[in-house]
TIBA-72749 format. One line per field, with one value per residue: residue in one letter; x, y, z of N, C-alpha, C, O in turn. Coordinates in nm, 4 decimals, always signed. Layout:
% TIBA-72749
rest	[a,...]
n_x	[X,...]
n_y	[Y,...]
n_z	[Z,...]
ca_x	[X,...]
ca_y	[Y,...]
ca_z	[Z,...]
c_x	[X,...]
c_y	[Y,...]
c_z	[Z,...]
o_x	[X,...]
o_y	[Y,...]
o_z	[Z,...]
This chain:
% TIBA-72749
rest	[m,e,f,i,a,s,a,r,f,t,r,v,s,p,q,k,a,r,l,v,l,d,l,i,k,g,r,r,v,e,d,a,l,n,t,l,a,f,t,n,k,r,v,a,a,t,v,e,k,v,l,r,s,a,l,e,n,a,n,y,l,s,q,e,k,g,a,d,v,d,v,d,n,l,v,v,r,r,a,v,a,n,d,g,p,r,m,k,r,v,r,p,a,p,m,g,r,a,f,r,f,q,r,r,m,a,h,i,e,i,a,l,a,e,r,q,r,g,g,v,a,p,e,p,a,a,a,v,a,a,e,p,a,a,a,a,p,a,r,k,r,a,p,a,r,k,t,p,a,r,k,a,g,s,r,v,p,a,k,k,p,s,k,k]
n_x	[-2.9666,-2.7664,-2.6094,-2.4450,-2.2071,-1.9485,-1.6346,-1.4582,-1.1479,-0.9957,-0.7547,-0.5330,-0.3161,-0.3835,-0.2751,-0.2700,-0.5250,-0.6384,-0.5186,-0.7098,-0.9829,-0.9717,-0.9775,-1.2630,-1.4099,-1.6309,-1.7555,-2.0363,-2.2730,-2.2884,-2.0580,-1.8776,-1.8702,-1.7774,-1.5297,-1.4156,-1.4170,-1.2558,-1.0122,-0.6773,-0.6199,-0.5919,-0.7169,-0.9521,-1.1688,-1.2731,-1.3508,-1.5477,-1.7319,-1.7966,-1.9277,-2.1031,-2.2860,-2.3564,-2.5128,-2.7107,-2.8207,-2.9340,-3.1360,-3.2829,-3.3855,-3.4997,-3.7360,-3.8205,-3.8469,-3.9697,-3.8226,-3.7492,-3.5623,-3.3619,-3.2394,-3.0779,-2.9371,-2.7295,-2.4249,-2.0875,-2.0046,-1.8128,-1.5244,-1.3419,-1.0399,-0.9539,-0.7073,-0.6591,-0.6249,-0.2826,-0.0868,+0.1785,+0.4708,+0.7611,+1.0532,+1.3134,+1.6600,+2.0030,+2.2757,+2.1571,+1.9941,+1.6610,+1.4280,+1.1590,+0.8277,+0.5066,+0.2104,-0.0481,-0.3761,-0.6929,-0.9941,-1.2495,-1.4621,-1.7572,-1.9602,-2.2497,-2.4697,-2.7394,-2.7168,-2.7462,-2.9508,-2.7324,-2.5121,-2.2628,-2.3994,-2.4843,-2.2455,-2.2205,-2.3424,-2.1252,-1.9095,-1.9638,-1.9886,-1.7444,-1.6267,-1.6442,-1.4719,-1.2027,-1.2540,-1.1740,-0.9391,-0.6020,-0.3430,-0.0810,+0.2598,+0.5656,+0.8645,+1.1085,+1.4041,+1.7584,+2.0657,+2.3216,+2.5768,+2.8883,+3.1782,+3.3821,+3.6609,+3.6774,+3.7798,+4.0702,+4.3971,+4.6021,+4.8772,+5.2132,+5.4587,+5.7337,+6.0734,+6.3856]
n_y	[-0.3348,-0.5337,-0.8502,-1.0659,-1.3196,-1.5459,-1.6778,-1.7917,-1.8284,-1.9659,-2.1633,-2.0312,-1.7991,-1.4534,-1.2893,-1.4630,-1.5291,-1.2679,-1.2245,-1.4038,-1.3002,-1.0332,-1.0927,-1.1334,-0.9065,-0.6368,-0.7614,-0.9476,-1.2236,-1.4402,-1.4256,-1.4156,-1.6745,-1.8312,-1.7228,-1.8124,-2.1048,-2.1828,-2.0839,-2.1416,-2.1903,-2.2833,-2.1716,-2.0960,-2.2803,-2.2457,-1.9732,-1.9847,-2.1289,-1.9460,-1.7270,-1.8660,-1.9159,-1.6456,-1.5681,-1.7627,-1.6540,-1.4349,-1.5223,-1.6565,-1.4255,-1.3149,-1.4870,-1.6058,-1.3879,-1.2050,-0.9904,-0.7799,-0.8649,-0.9213,-1.1720,-1.2691,-1.0130,-0.9486,-0.8383,-0.8486,-0.6776,-0.6252,-0.8045,-0.9144,-1.0238,-1.0759,-1.0741,-1.3425,-1.5376,-1.6413,-1.9257,-2.0289,-2.1819,-2.4185,-2.4824,-2.7061,-2.6361,-2.5792,-2.7092,-2.7647,-2.5482,-2.3524,-2.2421,-2.0057,-1.9953,-1.8312,-1.9822,-1.8684,-1.7627,-1.6654,-1.4500,-1.4600,-1.2479,-1.1955,-0.9831,-0.9060,-0.7164,-0.5655,-0.4406,-0.1313,+0.0911,+0.2358,+0.1360,-0.0039,-0.0942,+0.1612,+0.3138,+0.2371,+0.4974,+0.6195,+0.5790,+0.7529,+1.0030,+1.0467,+1.1069,+1.3718,+1.5152,+1.3790,+1.4676,+1.7196,+1.9983,+1.9582,+2.1338,+2.2806,+2.2251,+2.3948,+2.2931,+2.1093,+2.2503,+2.2058,+2.1826,+2.3082,+2.0568,+1.9984,+2.0722,+1.8386,+1.9611,+2.1653,+2.1689,+2.3070,+2.2138,+2.1248,+2.3340,+2.2124,+2.2212,+2.3973,+2.3277,+2.4115]
n_z	[-0.6764,-0.5017,-0.4881,-0.3097,-0.2612,-0.0898,-0.0362,+0.2311,+0.3977,+0.2159,+0.0469,-0.1012,-0.2331,-0.1851,-0.3824,-0.6063,-0.6290,-0.6792,-0.9637,-1.1285,-1.0318,-1.1511,-1.4213,-1.4371,-1.3390,-1.3984,-1.6276,-1.7929,-1.6264,-1.7658,-1.9612,-1.7399,-1.6306,-1.8685,-1.8971,-1.6827,-1.6927,-1.8790,-1.7849,-1.6769,-1.4337,-1.0781,-0.8846,-1.0237,-1.0474,-0.7569,-0.7894,-0.9690,-0.8287,-0.6067,-0.7721,-0.9231,-0.6830,-0.6046,-0.8190,-0.7532,-0.5384,-0.6140,-0.7893,-0.5947,-0.4531,-0.6553,-0.6822,-0.4700,-0.3059,-0.4112,-0.5354,-0.7693,-1.0202,-1.3127,-1.4024,-1.6478,-1.6892,-1.5435,-1.3861,-1.2967,-1.0111,-0.8117,-0.7226,-0.5557,-0.3660,-0.0277,+0.2434,+0.4377,+0.7381,+0.8321,+0.8113,+0.9847,+0.9086,+0.9195,+0.7437,+0.6904,+0.6867,+0.5747,+0.7746,+1.0181,+1.0832,+1.0507,+0.8192,+0.8388,+0.6874,+0.5258,+0.4705,+0.2809,+0.3074,+0.1538,+0.1130,-0.0629,-0.2356,-0.4041,-0.5784,-0.7424,-0.9543,-1.1403,-1.4593,-1.5976,-1.8105,-1.9474,-1.9095,-1.6901,-1.3494,-1.1317,-0.8799,-0.5212,-0.2822,-0.1159,-0.2817,-0.4902,-0.3959,-0.3094,-0.6162,-0.6801,-0.5380,-0.6319,-0.8821,-0.8892,-1.0442,-1.0515,-0.8774,-1.0290,-1.0005,-0.9757,-1.1464,-0.9875,-0.9074,-1.0199,-0.9112,-1.1174,-1.2721,-1.2199,-1.4410,-1.5669,-1.6221,-1.5044,-1.2361,-1.0850,-1.0528,-0.7547,-0.6472,-0.6592,-0.4320,-0.4706,-0.5628,-0.4080]
ca_x	[-2.9405,-2.6217,-2.6218,-2.2946,-2.1206,-1.7963,-1.5855,-1.3482,-1.0318,-0.9420,-0.6339,-0.4753,-0.2601,-0.4755,-0.2243,-0.2949,-0.6744,-0.6742,-0.5172,-0.8293,-1.0636,-0.9328,-1.0458,-1.4096,-1.4546,-1.7248,-1.8408,-2.1684,-2.2372,-2.2411,-1.9229,-1.7701,-1.8672,-1.7256,-1.3980,-1.3609,-1.4310,-1.1257,-0.9090,-0.5892,-0.5450,-0.6351,-0.8507,-1.0744,-1.2854,-1.3200,-1.4072,-1.6647,-1.8535,-1.8728,-1.9891,-2.2556,-2.3597,-2.3978,-2.5828,-2.8407,-2.8604,-2.9931,-3.2167,-3.3811,-3.4431,-3.6023,-3.8178,-3.9066,-3.8657,-4.0372,-3.7585,-3.7775,-3.4231,-3.3411,-3.0884,-2.9667,-2.9003,-2.6428,-2.2931,-1.9848,-1.9707,-1.7121,-1.4788,-1.2063,-0.9717,-0.9078,-0.6110,-0.7161,-0.5224,-0.1607,-0.0233,+0.3275,+0.5351,+0.9014,+1.1307,+1.4350,+1.7791,+2.0905,+2.3692,+2.0794,+1.9121,+1.5213,+1.3747,+1.0112,+0.7389,+0.3831,+0.0971,-0.1699,-0.5331,-0.7753,-1.1505,-1.3050,-1.5892,-1.8236,-2.1111,-2.3171,-2.5487,-2.8096,-2.6671,-2.8288,-2.9398,-2.6255,-2.3704,-2.2560,-2.4756,-2.4107,-2.1510,-2.2743,-2.3472,-2.0050,-1.8190,-2.0156,-1.9516,-1.6015,-1.5816,-1.6019,-1.3379,-1.1187,-1.2545,-1.1265,-0.8438,-0.5060,-0.2563,+0.0582,+0.3894,+0.6768,+0.9630,+1.2312,+1.5334,+1.8470,+2.2278,+2.4288,+2.6732,+3.0228,+3.2098,+3.5258,+3.7962,+3.6566,+3.8621,+4.1966,+4.4772,+4.6365,+4.9990,+5.3137,+5.5536,+5.8639,+6.2138,+6.4878]
ca_y	[-0.4148,-0.6167,-0.9866,-1.1147,-1.4348,-1.5167,-1.8088,-1.7639,-1.9395,-2.0374,-2.1975,-1.9931,-1.6827,-1.3631,-1.2408,-1.5710,-1.5162,-1.1686,-1.2663,-1.4782,-1.1861,-0.9113,-1.1353,-1.1220,-0.7850,-0.5709,-0.8376,-1.0049,-1.3350,-1.5498,-1.4362,-1.4588,-1.7978,-1.9028,-1.6941,-1.9240,-2.2606,-2.1819,-2.0252,-2.2333,-2.1802,-2.3808,-2.1016,-2.0510,-2.3359,-2.1631,-1.8554,-2.0287,-2.1783,-1.8336,-1.6726,-1.9455,-1.8802,-1.5208,-1.5897,-1.8174,-1.5790,-1.3283,-1.6186,-1.6719,-1.3236,-1.2618,-1.5965,-1.6340,-1.2708,-1.1149,-0.8568,-0.7317,-0.8929,-0.9930,-1.2741,-1.2745,-0.8659,-0.9519,-0.8132,-0.8588,-0.5510,-0.6256,-0.8998,-0.8853,-1.0992,-1.0234,-1.1389,-1.4163,-1.5664,-1.7051,-2.0501,-2.0411,-2.3182,-2.3965,-2.5255,-2.7249,-2.5464,-2.6260,-2.6834,-2.7645,-2.4326,-2.3918,-2.1185,-1.9844,-1.9212,-1.8569,-2.0488,-1.7753,-1.7675,-1.5603,-1.4272,-1.4309,-1.2115,-1.1374,-0.8957,-0.9143,-0.6010,-0.5364,-0.3669,-0.0469,+0.1151,+0.3340,+0.0537,-0.0860,-0.0668,+0.2912,+0.2429,+0.2962,+0.6414,+0.6283,+0.5987,+0.8475,+1.1100,+1.0634,+1.1349,+1.5223,+1.5754,+1.3523,+1.5299,+1.8789,+2.0080,+1.9334,+2.2506,+2.2423,+2.2229,+2.4227,+2.1962,+2.1472,+2.3355,+2.1373,+2.2640,+2.2627,+1.9757,+2.0486,+2.0238,+1.7641,+2.0247,+2.3304,+2.1700,+2.3621,+2.1146,+2.2117,+2.3474,+2.1391,+2.3242,+2.4491,+2.2749,+2.5173]
ca_z	[-0.5527,-0.4951,-0.4717,-0.2683,-0.2167,-0.0514,+0.0040,+0.3439,+0.4373,+0.0767,+0.0677,-0.2122,-0.1582,-0.2354,-0.4810,-0.7111,-0.6658,-0.7706,-1.0836,-1.1879,-1.0281,-1.2329,-1.5495,-1.4298,-1.3003,-1.4852,-1.7410,-1.7564,-1.5578,-1.8517,-1.9615,-1.6563,-1.6446,-1.9661,-1.9014,-1.5641,-1.7510,-1.9712,-1.7134,-1.6416,-1.2742,-1.0006,-0.8099,-1.1063,-0.9755,-0.6669,-0.8266,-1.0321,-0.7298,-0.5720,-0.9004,-0.9375,-0.5728,-0.5951,-0.9030,-0.7116,-0.4272,-0.6879,-0.8461,-0.4890,-0.4122,-0.7340,-0.6959,-0.3318,-0.1932,-0.5117,-0.5806,-0.9290,-1.0905,-1.4566,-1.3660,-1.7492,-1.7006,-1.4187,-1.4185,-1.1595,-1.0122,-0.6992,-0.7131,-0.4384,-0.2614,+0.0386,+0.3245,+0.5529,+0.8363,+0.7590,+0.8625,+0.9859,+0.8994,+0.9280,+0.6369,+0.7265,+0.6050,+0.5617,+0.8908,+1.1412,+1.1062,+1.0025,+0.7697,+0.8480,+0.5700,+0.5532,+0.3973,+0.2770,+0.2803,+0.1140,+0.1239,-0.2022,-0.2362,-0.5626,-0.5982,-0.8674,-0.9845,-1.2634,-1.5805,-1.6256,-1.9734,-1.9860,-1.8932,-1.5668,-1.2479,-1.0476,-0.7576,-0.3984,-0.2763,-0.0772,-0.3872,-0.6028,-0.3032,-0.3278,-0.7331,-0.7130,-0.4861,-0.7306,-1.0309,-0.9010,-1.0977,-0.9177,-0.8805,-1.1325,-0.9261,-1.0383,-1.1225,-0.8769,-0.9666,-0.9928,-0.9272,-1.2474,-1.2708,-1.2309,-1.5256,-1.5072,-1.6853,-1.4225,-1.1167,-1.0913,-0.9660,-0.6451,-0.6909,-0.6324,-0.3657,-0.5761,-0.4922,-0.3735]
c_x	[-2.8257,-2.6389,-2.4770,-2.2772,-1.9902,-1.7572,-1.4826,-1.2730,-1.0308,-0.7979,-0.5616,-0.4245,-0.3420,-0.4163,-0.2635,-0.4280,-0.6959,-0.6362,-0.6307,-0.9440,-1.0692,-0.9819,-1.2064,-1.4866,-1.5460,-1.8088,-1.9618,-2.1547,-2.2037,-2.1381,-1.8238,-1.7327,-1.7714,-1.5798,-1.3286,-1.3433,-1.2913,-1.0070,-0.7923,-0.5347,-0.6399,-0.7406,-0.9570,-1.2013,-1.3665,-1.3913,-1.5391,-1.7732,-1.9160,-1.9383,-2.1368,-2.3313,-2.4074,-2.5276,-2.7371,-2.8888,-2.9413,-3.1450,-3.3364,-3.4470,-3.5617,-3.7471,-3.9097,-3.9220,-3.9235,-3.9542,-3.7624,-3.6189,-3.4321,-3.2057,-3.0077,-2.9000,-2.7955,-2.5101,-2.2187,-1.9473,-1.8452,-1.6437,-1.3555,-1.1608,-0.8626,-0.7847,-0.6958,-0.6022,-0.3747,-0.1009,+0.0967,+0.3720,+0.6950,+0.9602,+1.2458,+1.5391,+1.9007,+2.1964,+2.2758,+1.9613,+1.7526,+1.4620,+1.2062,+0.9547,+0.5946,+0.3040,-0.0286,-0.2961,-0.5760,-0.9316,-1.1868,-1.4294,-1.6043,-1.9389,-2.1365,-2.4595,-2.6241,-2.7496,-2.7582,-2.8159,-2.8230,-2.5060,-2.3787,-2.3696,-2.4208,-2.3765,-2.2457,-2.2540,-2.2052,-1.9043,-1.8218,-1.9905,-1.7976,-1.5284,-1.5715,-1.4894,-1.2029,-1.0894,-1.1934,-0.9826,-0.7331,-0.4254,-0.1210,+0.1383,+0.5012,+0.7727,+1.0622,+1.3543,+1.6480,+1.9764,+2.2828,+2.5177,+2.7563,+3.0885,+3.3676,+3.6648,+3.7727,+3.7509,+4.0260,+4.2823,+4.5458,+4.8015,+5.0787,+5.3992,+5.6790,+5.9938,+6.3068,+6.6134]
c_y	[-0.5135,-0.7640,-1.0245,-1.2437,-1.4419,-1.6407,-1.7771,-1.8493,-2.0043,-2.0461,-2.1741,-1.8602,-1.5670,-1.2916,-1.3323,-1.5536,-1.4055,-1.1743,-1.3114,-1.3661,-1.0839,-0.9727,-1.1400,-1.0018,-0.6968,-0.6471,-0.9119,-1.1561,-1.4347,-1.5695,-1.4491,-1.5842,-1.8628,-1.8703,-1.7977,-2.0559,-2.2752,-2.1275,-2.1482,-2.2053,-2.2555,-2.3087,-2.0733,-2.1381,-2.2872,-2.0480,-1.8823,-2.0415,-2.0498,-1.7484,-1.7569,-1.9132,-1.7443,-1.4996,-1.6536,-1.7433,-1.4552,-1.4082,-1.6362,-1.5818,-1.2749,-1.3862,-1.5853,-1.4831,-1.1815,-0.9925,-0.8872,-0.7427,-0.9480,-1.0499,-1.2740,-1.1195,-0.8540,-0.8914,-0.8285,-0.7353,-0.5347,-0.7659,-0.8794,-1.0315,-1.0584,-1.1215,-1.2380,-1.4568,-1.6496,-1.8247,-2.0325,-2.1429,-2.2910,-2.5048,-2.5788,-2.6681,-2.6234,-2.6186,-2.6836,-2.6551,-2.4481,-2.2363,-2.1430,-1.9230,-1.9258,-1.8821,-1.9431,-1.8302,-1.6387,-1.5661,-1.3929,-1.3741,-1.1617,-1.0951,-0.8834,-0.7594,-0.5935,-0.4165,-0.2459,-0.0216,+0.1570,+0.2483,-0.0254,-0.0388,+0.0707,+0.2259,+0.3077,+0.4392,+0.6881,+0.6706,+0.7198,+0.9962,+1.1509,+1.1378,+1.2889,+1.5661,+1.4743,+1.3948,+1.6608,+1.8867,+2.0442,+2.0689,+2.1913,+2.2894,+2.3101,+2.3309,+2.2194,+2.1831,+2.2332,+2.1975,+2.2236,+2.1714,+2.0518,+1.9706,+1.9347,+1.8649,+2.1395,+2.3170,+2.2138,+2.2803,+2.2250,+2.2295,+2.2792,+2.2673,+2.2947,+2.3958,+2.3731,+2.4583]
c_z	[-0.5856,-0.4374,-0.4077,-0.2161,-0.1669,-0.0147,+0.1179,+0.3468,+0.3309,+0.0892,-0.0661,-0.1740,-0.2602,-0.3757,-0.6267,-0.7539,-0.7567,-0.9248,-1.1783,-1.1762,-1.1202,-1.3817,-1.5667,-1.4149,-1.4113,-1.5996,-1.6647,-1.6900,-1.6524,-1.9176,-1.8983,-1.6429,-1.7340,-1.9546,-1.7778,-1.6152,-1.8124,-1.9165,-1.6962,-1.5119,-1.1658,-0.8941,-0.8878,-1.0721,-0.8744,-0.6712,-0.8733,-0.9183,-0.6474,-0.6549,-0.9092,-0.8008,-0.5425,-0.6977,-0.8593,-0.6096,-0.5009,-0.7483,-0.7254,-0.4444,-0.5206,-0.7613,-0.5693,-0.2649,-0.2664,-0.5428,-0.7376,-0.9950,-1.2182,-1.4057,-1.5021,-1.7701,-1.5957,-1.4482,-1.2727,-1.1388,-0.9095,-0.7332,-0.6789,-0.3471,-0.1749,+0.1346,+0.4147,+0.6460,+0.7740,+0.8417,+0.8853,+0.9912,+0.9061,+0.8299,+0.6986,+0.6201,+0.6434,+0.7381,+0.9904,+1.1699,+1.0482,+0.9801,+0.8211,+0.7034,+0.6101,+0.4638,+0.4102,+0.2691,+0.2264,+0.1271,+0.0073,-0.1653,-0.3634,-0.5162,-0.7190,-0.8292,-1.1140,-1.3406,-1.5828,-1.7784,-2.0367,-1.9853,-1.7722,-1.4439,-1.1891,-0.9283,-0.6527,-0.3592,-0.2166,-0.1805,-0.5271,-0.5115,-0.3468,-0.4737,-0.7254,-0.6606,-0.5610,-0.8409,-1.0220,-0.9806,-0.9819,-0.9884,-0.9594,-1.0066,-1.0160,-1.0225,-1.0318,-0.9682,-0.9228,-0.9906,-1.0638,-1.2081,-1.3008,-1.3463,-1.5067,-1.5406,-1.5840,-1.2960,-1.1580,-1.0049,-0.8530,-0.6920,-0.6286,-0.5293,-0.4644,-0.5059,-0.5032,-0.3598]
o_x	[-2.8083,-2.6905,-2.3854,-2.3428,-1.9129,-1.8389,-1.3939,-1.3069,-1.0697,-0.7277,-0.5302,-0.4844,-0.3603,-0.4908,-0.2825,-0.4625,-0.7467,-0.7174,-0.6438,-1.0019,-1.1780,-1.0270,-1.2663,-1.5997,-1.5035,-1.9101,-1.9840,-2.0450,-2.1077,-2.0995,-1.7115,-1.6163,-1.6893,-1.4981,-1.2159,-1.2459,-1.2228,-0.9048,-0.8395,-0.4139,-0.7591,-0.8276,-1.0580,-1.3147,-1.4893,-1.4755,-1.6363,-1.8791,-2.0356,-2.0238,-2.2506,-2.4495,-2.4955,-2.6250,-2.8456,-3.0072,-3.0115,-3.2517,-3.4566,-3.5566,-3.6697,-3.8368,-4.0307,-4.0059,-3.9416,-4.0149,-3.7754,-3.5580,-3.5211,-3.1003,-2.8849,-2.8171,-2.7726,-2.4855,-2.2746,-1.8733,-1.7765,-1.7236,-1.2683,-1.2301,-0.7469,-0.7703,-0.8034,-0.4903,-0.3803,-0.0668,+0.1535,+0.3278,+0.7482,+0.9122,+1.2975,+1.5159,+1.9023,+2.1795,+2.2987,+1.8672,+1.7227,+1.4487,+1.1466,+1.0075,+0.5532,+0.3107,-0.0957,-0.3159,-0.5196,-0.9898,-1.1519,-1.5024,-1.5184,-2.0094,-2.0519,-2.5133,-2.5532,-2.7360,-2.8746,-2.7326,-2.7990,-2.4066,-2.4729,-2.4237,-2.2997,-2.4310,-2.3252,-2.1546,-2.1616,-1.8319,-1.7410,-1.9742,-1.7530,-1.4231,-1.4679,-1.4126,-1.0916,-0.9833,-1.1595,-0.9131,-0.7431,-0.4341,-0.0739,+0.0964,+0.5125,+0.7877,+1.1000,+1.3818,+1.6433,+1.9970,+2.2818,+2.5555,+2.7451,+3.0747,+3.4542,+3.7693,+3.8660,+3.7999,+4.0892,+4.2507,+4.5473,+4.8497,+5.0390,+5.3954,+5.7077,+6.0118,+6.3149,+6.7113]
o_y	[-0.5612,-0.7741,-1.0016,-1.2729,-1.3503,-1.7159,-1.7107,-1.9595,-2.1206,-1.9552,-2.2688,-1.8022,-1.5838,-1.2463,-1.2777,-1.5571,-1.4132,-1.1317,-1.2632,-1.3311,-1.0498,-0.8886,-1.1479,-0.9853,-0.7063,-0.6005,-0.9317,-1.2118,-1.5099,-1.6825,-1.4792,-1.6242,-1.9426,-1.9558,-1.8470,-2.1194,-2.3756,-2.1204,-2.2615,-2.1985,-2.2767,-2.3705,-2.0269,-2.0904,-2.2792,-2.0144,-1.8193,-1.9787,-2.0363,-1.6821,-1.7104,-1.8818,-1.7290,-1.4305,-1.6177,-1.7622,-1.3833,-1.3469,-1.6314,-1.6059,-1.2211,-1.3692,-1.5635,-1.4653,-1.0713,-0.8909,-0.9924,-0.6385,-1.0317,-0.9926,-1.2779,-1.1040,-0.7393,-0.9002,-0.8223,-0.6746,-0.4334,-0.8486,-0.8342,-1.1126,-1.0239,-1.2385,-1.1982,-1.4090,-1.7133,-1.7949,-2.0124,-2.2204,-2.1801,-2.6179,-2.4976,-2.6550,-2.7138,-2.5198,-2.5957,-2.6654,-2.5577,-2.1456,-2.2495,-1.8388,-1.9980,-1.8122,-1.9289,-1.9429,-1.5305,-1.6723,-1.2813,-1.4270,-1.1040,-1.1509,-0.8513,-0.7235,-0.6216,-0.3064,-0.2809,-0.0685,+0.1307,+0.2791,-0.1000,+0.0698,+0.0871,+0.1288,+0.3990,+0.4992,+0.7935,+0.7698,+0.7562,+1.0987,+1.2529,+1.2016,+1.3314,+1.6431,+1.5162,+1.3897,+1.7192,+1.7851,+2.1115,+2.1043,+2.0783,+2.3724,+2.2779,+2.2780,+2.3319,+2.1415,+2.1797,+2.2751,+2.1077,+2.1918,+2.1488,+1.8495,+1.9786,+1.8388,+2.2198,+2.4182,+2.1589,+2.2710,+2.3481,+2.1450,+2.2611,+2.3870,+2.1880,+2.4268,+2.4282,+2.5274]
o_z	[-0.6977,-0.3261,-0.4866,-0.1161,-0.1950,+0.0385,+0.0642,+0.3036,+0.3421,+0.1334,-0.1382,-0.0834,-0.3808,-0.4626,-0.7354,-0.8720,-0.8685,-1.0069,-1.2908,-1.2790,-1.1667,-1.4595,-1.6740,-1.4606,-1.5264,-1.6519,-1.5452,-1.6942,-1.6352,-1.9474,-1.9388,-1.6404,-1.6886,-1.9888,-1.7828,-1.5748,-1.7930,-1.9847,-1.7062,-1.4889,-1.1883,-0.8328,-0.8348,-1.0671,-0.8789,-0.5880,-0.8316,-0.9157,-0.6216,-0.5962,-0.9021,-0.8150,-0.4579,-0.6678,-0.9051,-0.5817,-0.4298,-0.7467,-0.7513,-0.3939,-0.4961,-0.8438,-0.5642,-0.1766,-0.2146,-0.5765,-0.8001,-1.0189,-1.2334,-1.3780,-1.4940,-1.8597,-1.5573,-1.5685,-1.1632,-1.2163,-0.9227,-0.7772,-0.7531,-0.2856,-0.1993,+0.0989,+0.4592,+0.6282,+0.6689,+0.9562,+0.7779,+1.0761,+0.9005,+0.8382,+0.7753,+0.4999,+0.7269,+0.8095,+1.0734,+1.2487,+1.0008,+1.0621,+0.8371,+0.6307,+0.7008,+0.3627,+0.5124,+0.2238,+0.2428,+0.1491,-0.0309,-0.0816,-0.4301,-0.4322,-0.8024,-0.7244,-1.2107,-1.2872,-1.5638,-1.8559,-2.1546,-2.0511,-1.7456,-1.4646,-1.2036,-0.8757,-0.6748,-0.4003,-0.2627,-0.1730,-0.6125,-0.5777,-0.3994,-0.4717,-0.7765,-0.7182,-0.5294,-0.9031,-1.1249,-0.9808,-0.8793,-1.1060,-0.9469,-0.9260,-1.1343,-0.9123,-0.9990,-1.0807,-0.8120,-1.0839,-1.1052,-1.0927,-1.3758,-1.3635,-1.4310,-1.4810,-1.5824,-1.2459,-1.2483,-0.8863,-0.8539,-0.7673,-0.5135,-0.5578,-0.5187,-0.3881,-0.6130,-0.3316]
């Protein structure tokens, strides 16, 4: 079972958010929280809030709904930062001109799952179905043939007309 939490329209560029999210992918929730507590990025606080929210979603389902979930055994299965809308802005430029720039937003989403005995929780069925196609051996291609390079000394100089 997957427990998802998201923060939408976060005022941080998705590229910067992905730097922090890559630190916690595949880690246990406790390790991920410790990592975020000592990460020197502004977005780390937002990511920590989303991670705690996903943890509370799992806790709620285990207590209130009766789902069989071991909260201490959860790992971060997915952590993505998707593009949100962009705010277009104008910056003054020299000689009365103006330059346009964009302030980006991100939609941060974190999914937790229980760690299985063998390691990380199994992937969804769609990802498992795509694996055999990727595991098929690739055909070898013959190397592309190059034309031989010309030697500098092989050029014959043009004959000059003789003087009579």
